[in-house]
C-alpha positions as CSV (number, residue, x, y, z in Angstrom):
1,X,20.4,5.1,12.8
2,X,17.2,3.1,12.6
3,X,14.7,3.2,15.5
4,X,14.1,-0.5,14.7
5,X,16.3,-2.8,16.7
6,X,18.4,-5.3,14.7
7,X,17.0,-8.6,13.8
8,X,19.7,-11.2,14.1
9,X,17.6,-13.9,12.4
10,X,17.4,-11.9,9.2
11,X,19.9,-12.6,6.5
12,X,20.3,-9.0,5.6
13,X,22.3,-8.1,2.5
14,X,25.0,-5.4,2.8
15,X,23.3,-3.5,0.0
16,X,20.6,-3.8,-2.7
17,X,21.1,-6.4,-5.4
18,X,21.2,-6.2,-9.2
19,X,17.7,-4.8,-9.6
20,X,18.8,-1.6,-7.8
21,X,20.5,-0.7,-11.1
22,X,17.2,-0.4,-12.8
23,X,16.4,2.8,-14.7
24,X,13.3,5.0,-14.4
25,X,11.1,5.7,-17.5
26,X,12.2,8.4,-19.9
27,X,9.6,10.9,-18.7
28,X,11.1,11.1,-15.2
29,X,12.6,14.5,-14.5
30,X,15.9,15.0,-12.7
31,X,13.9,16.0,-9.6
32,X,12.0,12.7,-9.8
33,X,15.2,10.7,-10.0
34,X,16.8,12.6,-7.1
35,X,13.8,12.0,-5.0
36,X,13.9,8.3,-5.8
37,X,17.6,8.1,-4.8
38,X,16.9,10.0,-1.6
39,X,14.0,7.7,-0.7
40,X,16.1,4.6,-1.5
41,X,18.9,5.7,0.7
42,X,16.6,6.6,3.6
43,X,14.7,3.3,3.3
44,X,17.9,1.3,3.3
45,X,19.2,3.1,6.4
46,X,16.0,2.9,8.4
47,X,13.9,-0.1,7.2
48,X,16.0,-2.7,5.3
49,X,16.8,-4.6,8.4
50,X,13.9,-4.8,10.9
51,X,12.4,-7.5,13.1
52,X,9.0,-8.8,12.2
53,X,6.3,-8.1,14.8
54,X,5.0,-11.4,16.3
55,X,1.7,-10.1,17.7
56,X,-1.0,-7.6,16.6
57,X,0.1,-5.3,19.5
58,X,3.7,-5.5,18.3
59,X,2.4,-4.6,14.9
60,X,0.9,-1.4,16.2
61,X,4.1,-0.5,18.0
62,X,6.1,-1.1,14.8
63,X,3.6,1.0,12.9
64,X,4.1,3.9,15.2
65,X,7.9,3.6,14.8
66,X,7.4,3.6,11.1
67,X,5.3,6.8,11.2
68,X,8.0,8.5,13.3
69,X,10.7,7.5,10.9
70,X,8.7,8.4,7.8
71,X,8.0,11.8,9.4
72,X,11.7,12.2,10.1
73,X,12.4,11.4,6.4
74,X,9.7,13.8,5.2
75,X,8.1,10.9,3.3
76,X,4.5,11.4,4.6
77,X,4.0,14.2,2.1
78,X,4.5,11.8,-0.7
79,X,1.7,9.5,0.5
80,X,-0.8,12.4,1.1
81,X,0.1,14.4,-2.0
82,X,0.6,18.1,-2.6
83,X,-1.7,20.4,-0.5
84,X,-2.3,22.7,-3.4
85,X,-3.3,19.9,-5.9
86,X,-4.5,16.9,-3.9
87,X,-5.4,14.9,-7.0
88,X,-1.8,15.0,-8.2
89,X,1.4,13.6,-6.7
90,X,0.8,10.1,-8.1
91,X,4.3,9.7,-9.6
92,X,6.1,10.7,-6.4
93,X,3.8,8.4,-4.4
94,X,4.7,5.5,-6.7
95,X,8.4,6.1,-6.5
96,X,8.2,6.3,-2.7
97,X,6.2,3.1,-2.3
98,X,8.4,1.2,-4.7
99,X,11.5,2.0,-2.7
100,X,9.9,1.6,0.7
101,X,8.2,-1.6,-0.5
102,X,11.6,-3.0,-1.4
103,X,12.9,-2.3,2.1
104,X,9.8,-3.1,4.3
105,X,6.3,-4.2,3.4
106,X,5.1,-3.2,6.9
107,X,6.3,0.4,6.6
108,X,4.9,0.6,3.1
109,X,1.4,-0.5,4.3
110,X,1.4,2.1,7.1
111,X,2.6,4.8,4.7
112,X,0.0,3.8,2.0
113,X,-3.0,3.9,4.4
114,X,-1.9,7.3,5.8
115,X,-2.3,8.7,2.3
116,X,-5.4,6.7,1.5
117,X,-7.2,7.8,4.6
118,X,-6.2,11.4,4.3
119,X,-7.0,11.8,0.6
120,X,-10.8,12.3,0.9
121,X,-10.1,15.0,3.4
122,X,-7.6,16.6,1.1
123,X,-10.1,16.6,-1.7
124,X,-12.9,18.2,0.4
125,X,-11.0,20.3,2.9
126,X,-7.5,21.0,1.6
127,X,-6.8,23.4,4.5
128,X,-8.0,21.1,7.2
129,X,-5.6,21.2,10.3
130,X,-5.7,17.4,10.5
131,X,-3.8,17.3,7.1
132,X,-1.0,19.4,8.6
133,X,-0.8,17.0,11.5
134,X,-0.9,14.0,9.1
135,X,2.1,15.4,7.2
136,X,4.0,15.7,10.4
137,X,3.0,12.2,11.7
138,X,1.1,13.7,14.6
139,X,-2.1,12.4,13.1
140,X,-2.5,8.9,11.7
141,X,-5.3,7.9,9.3
142,X,-7.2,4.8,8.5
143,X,-9.5,4.2,5.5
144,X,-12.7,2.3,6.4
145,X,-14.7,0.9,3.5
146,X,-14.7,-2.8,4.0
147,X,-17.5,-4.5,5.9
148,X,-18.5,-8.2,6.5
149,X,-20.8,-8.0,3.5
150,X,-19.1,-5.2,1.5
151,X,-15.7,-5.6,0.0
152,X,-15.1,-5.2,-3.7
153,X,-18.7,-4.2,-4.0
154,X,-18.7,-0.9,-2.1
155,X,-22.4,-0.3,-3.0
156,X,-23.3,-2.9,-0.4
157,X,-22.1,-0.7,2.5
158,X,-24.4,-1.2,5.5
159,X,-22.9,1.0,8.2
160,X,-25.5,3.6,8.9
161,X,-25.1,7.3,9.5
162,X,-27.9,9.2,11.1
163,X,-28.2,13.0,11.3
164,X,-29.3,14.2,14.7
165,X,-29.5,17.6,16.3
166,X,-26.0,17.4,17.6
167,X,-24.6,16.1,14.3
168,X,-24.0,12.8,12.5
169,X,-23.7,9.5,14.4
170,X,-22.4,6.2,12.8
171,X,-23.4,2.7,13.7
172,X,-22.1,-0.6,12.4
173,X,-18.9,-2.6,11.8
174,X,-16.0,-2.2,9.5
175,X,-13.5,-5.1,9.0
176,X,-9.9,-5.5,7.7
177,X,-9.1,-1.9,8.4
178,X,-5.4,-1.1,8.1
179,X,-3.8,1.1,10.7
180,X,-6.4,0.0,13.3
181,X,-5.1,0.6,16.8
182,X,-2.6,3.0,15.4
183,X,-4.8,5.6,13.7
184,X,-6.0,8.8,15.4
185,X,-8.6,9.4,12.7
186,X,-10.6,7.1,10.4
187,X,-12.2,8.1,7.1
188,X,-15.4,6.1,7.2
189,X,-17.9,5.4,4.4
190,X,-21.4,5.0,5.7
191,X,-25.0,4.8,4.3
192,X,-27.1,7.9,4.6
193,X,-29.8,6.8,2.1
194,X,-30.6,3.9,-0.1
195,X,-29.0,3.1,-3.4
196,X,-25.5,3.8,-4.8
197,X,-25.9,7.6,-4.2
198,X,-26.8,7.0,-0.6
199,X,-23.2,6.5,0.6
200,X,-21.4,9.5,2.4
201,X,-17.9,10.0,3.8
202,X,-17.2,10.9,7.4
203,X,-14.1,11.7,9.5
204,X,-14.3,9.8,12.8
205,X,-11.9,10.2,15.7
206,X,-10.4,7.0,16.8
207,X,-11.3,7.6,20.4
208,X,-15.0,7.3,19.5
209,X,-14.5,3.8,18.0
210,X,-14.0,0.4,19.7
211,X,-11.2,-1.4,18.0
212,X,-10.5,-5.1,17.8
213,X,-7.0,-6.1,16.4
214,X,-6.8,-9.0,14.0
215,X,-3.9,-11.4,13.7
216,X,-3.0,-11.6,10.0
217,X,-0.3,-13.6,8.3
218,X,1.4,-10.2,7.4
219,X,2.3,-8.1,10.4
220,X,1.0,-4.6,9.8
221,X,-1.8,-3.4,12.1
222,X,-5.3,-4.4,10.9
223,X,-8.5,-4.6,12.8
224,X,-12.2,-4.4,13.2
225,X,-13.9,-1.1,14.0
226,X,-17.1,-1.2,16.0
227,X,-19.0,2.1,15.5
228,X,-21.6,2.3,18.3
229,X,-23.1,5.7,17.8
230,X,-19.7,7.3,17.0
231,X,-19.9,11.0,16.0
232,X,-18.8,11.7,12.5
233,X,-17.9,14.8,10.6
234,X,-19.3,14.8,7.0
235,X,-16.7,15.3,4.3
236,X,-18.0,16.8,1.1
237,X,-21.7,16.6,0.4
238,X,-24.2,14.0,1.5
239,X,-24.3,11.2,-1.1
240,X,-20.8,12.0,-2.4
241,X,-19.1,9.1,-0.6
242,X,-19.0,6.6,-3.4
243,X,-17.5,9.1,-5.8
244,X,-14.9,10.0,-3.1
245,X,-14.0,6.4,-2.5
246,X,-13.7,5.4,-6.1
247,X,-11.8,8.6,-7.0
248,X,-9.4,7.9,-4.2
249,X,-8.8,4.3,-5.3
250,X,-8.2,5.4,-8.9
251,X,-5.4,7.7,-7.7
252,X,-3.9,5.2,-5.3
253,X,-4.1,1.9,-7.3
254,X,-1.0,2.6,-9.3
255,X,0.9,3.0,-6.0
256,X,-0.2,-0.5,-4.9
257,X,1.4,-1.7,-8.1
258,X,4.5,0.3,-7.3
259,X,4.8,-1.3,-3.8
260,X,4.3,-4.7,-5.4
261,X,7.1,-4.0,-7.9
262,X,9.4,-3.1,-4.9
263,X,8.6,-6.4,-3.2
264,X,9.1,-8.3,-6.4
265,X,12.5,-6.7,-7.1
266,X,13.5,-7.5,-3.5
267,X,12.5,-11.2,-4.0
268,X,14.4,-11.3,-7.3
269,X,17.5,-9.9,-5.7
270,X,17.3,-12.5,-2.9
271,X,16.9,-15.2,-5.5
272,X,19.8,-14.0,-7.6
273,X,22.1,-14.0,-4.5
274,X,21.0,-17.5,-3.5
275,X,21.4,-19.2,-6.9
276,X,24.8,-17.5,-7.3
277,X,26.1,-19.2,-4.2
278,X,24.1,-22.4,-4.0
279,X,25.9,-25.4,-5.4
280,X,23.8,-28.1,-7.1
281,X,25.2,-31.0,-9.0
282,X,28.7,-29.6,-9.1
283,X,27.8,-26.1,-10.3
284,X,26.1,-22.9,-9.0
285,X,22.3,-23.2,-9.3
286,X,22.3,-19.9,-11.2
287,X,24.2,-21.6,-14.1
288,X,21.2,-24.0,-14.7
289,X,19.5,-23.0,-18.0
290,X,16.0,-23.6,-16.6
291,X,16.7,-21.4,-13.6
292,X,18.1,-18.7,-15.8
293,X,14.9,-18.8,-18.0
294,X,12.7,-18.5,-14.9
295,X,14.6,-15.5,-13.6
296,X,14.5,-13.9,-17.0
297,X,10.8,-14.3,-17.2
298,X,10.2,-12.9,-13.7
299,X,12.5,-9.8,-14.4
300,X,10.8,-9.1,-17.7
301,X,7.3,-9.3,-16.2
302,X,8.2,-7.0,-13.4
303,X,9.7,-4.4,-15.8
304,X,6.7,-4.5,-18.1
305,X,4.3,-4.1,-15.2
306,X,6.5,-1.3,-13.8
307,X,6.0,0.7,-17.0
308,X,2.2,0.3,-16.7
309,X,2.5,1.6,-13.1
310,X,4.4,4.8,-14.1
311,X,2.2,5.3,-17.2
312,X,-0.9,5.4,-14.9
313,X,0.9,7.7,-12.4
314,X,2.0,10.0,-15.3
315,X,-1.6,10.2,-16.6
316,X,-2.9,11.0,-13.1
317,X,-0.4,13.8,-12.7
318,X,-0.1,15.3,-16.1
319,X,-3.6,15.2,-17.4
320,X,-7.1,16.0,-16.2
321,X,-8.5,12.7,-17.7
322,X,-9.6,9.9,-15.5
323,X,-7.0,7.0,-15.4
324,X,-9.4,4.3,-14.3
325,X,-8.4,1.8,-17.0
326,X,-4.7,2.6,-16.7
327,X,-4.8,2.3,-12.9
328,X,-6.6,-1.0,-12.9
329,X,-4.1,-2.4,-15.5
330,X,-1.2,-1.2,-13.5
331,X,-2.4,-2.8,-10.2
332,X,-3.4,-6.0,-11.9
333,X,-0.2,-6.5,-13.8
334,X,2.2,-5.4,-11.1
335,X,0.6,-7.4,-8.2
336,X,0.4,-10.6,-10.3
337,X,3.9,-10.2,-11.6
338,X,5.2,-9.6,-8.1
339,X,3.4,-12.6,-6.6
340,X,5.0,-14.8,-9.3
341,X,8.5,-13.3,-8.6
342,X,8.2,-13.9,-4.9
343,X,6.9,-17.4,-5.4
344,X,9.8,-18.1,-7.7
345,X,12.3,-16.8,-5.0
346,X,10.7,-19.2,-2.4
347,X,10.9,-22.1,-4.9
348,X,14.5,-21.5,-5.8
349,X,15.4,-21.1,-2.1
350,X,14.2,-24.7,-1.4
351,X,13.8,-25.4,2.3
352,X,15.2,-22.0,3.3
353,X,12.4,-20.4,1.4
354,X,9.8,-21.6,3.9
355,X,11.8,-21.0,7.0
356,X,10.0,-18.4,9.1
357,X,11.8,-15.1,9.3
358,X,13.7,-15.4,6.0
359,X,13.3,-12.5,3.7
360,X,11.6,-14.4,0.9
361,X,9.2,-16.1,3.4
362,X,8.2,-12.7,4.8
363,X,7.7,-11.3,1.3
364,X,5.5,-14.3,0.4
365,X,3.1,-13.5,3.2
366,X,3.3,-9.7,2.6
367,X,2.8,-9.6,-1.2
368,X,-0.3,-11.8,-1.1
369,X,-2.6,-9.1,0.2
370,X,-1.8,-6.7,-2.6
371,X,-3.8,-8.8,-5.0
372,X,-6.9,-8.3,-2.8
373,X,-7.0,-4.8,-1.3
374,X,-8.0,-1.7,-3.2
375,X,-9.7,-4.0,-5.7
376,X,-9.0,-7.7,-6.1
377,X,-7.4,-8.9,-9.4
378,X,-10.7,-10.3,-10.6
379,X,-12.4,-6.9,-10.0
380,X,-9.6,-5.2,-11.8
381,X,-10.3,-7.3,-14.9
382,X,-14.0,-6.3,-14.7
383,X,-13.0,-2.6,-14.4
384,X,-10.7,-2.9,-17.4
385,X,-13.3,-4.7,-19.5
386,X,-16.0,-2.1,-18.6
387,X,-13.6,0.7,-19.6
388,X,-12.8,-1.0,-22.9
389,X,-16.5,-1.2,-23.8
390,X,-17.2,2.5,-23.1
């Protein structure tokens, strides 16, 4: 049974709705499909019905329960990727995030950042003991790039790393860092020299960092990291940080799209249930032609974006070519399509759609961040255009 207590205010469905009957692309193997079914069943049992944390502290506690459950379900491996080939595993990560995203955006966020934070370590030290602990859930990772003046433009990173006799020390502030307060380790990108090649990557223990939790509209743990001479362990080579950050984002961006598709599918299911039972002007709302057209458009956009997501994941896994363009297209299309599907579900739900605690209201707050983190939609368009002109 779930370690989450039941949420009596949640209008939980007995099972998934019509979009659960979706099919996976033709290039999925039987093993891929079996793993998807296993993840879906586990997510439904553990995460489909869960109370929403009301404070940042409750968010941290919920995040720890999520890590414990994900470890029990052996799903942390999917986030981190295979130990022998850390650049691969994109398809499994996307399957896992789509199914978890459908059930719980909070659990998806915690899962995603566990993989995101561990990935630079996997690339540079695949045999590191911290990775073994991360796969078991005994170590929790955060990914610290964003600063007050450095978001989409990571070349503006200002946190400084200074090499001293005893090793590297980091000074400065990171903001909007997911898994803050929950993480045992942070992967921190800091400046060791000027210019784009002056950014390096460090592993920093959480105990050396002062953390300030933020109260966001979505409940997963996010905070500010104050690095005040914190010791850091250099990952890779000095000056390799930007390449590690961008390479990690290329691999993980399709999975952001997958999580968005999961949330969009959940919203569409909630909308379909509502319009089938809601009577308006003597007939179910779902029989209205305009409503049917809106639902058809949302479902089509989600399915088209979903193919882009799995195409990018397939290229990451099956080829040695960079999938920068495909990953950006996948994230852009999927997050935008999901946002529209969730907005439609709120609109069709009327007053119930904005009632705090309802599924579509929670999805509305949760899906919004996906169009910003790991590259805002506007930045994805710039990336795509740049790749087209190469």
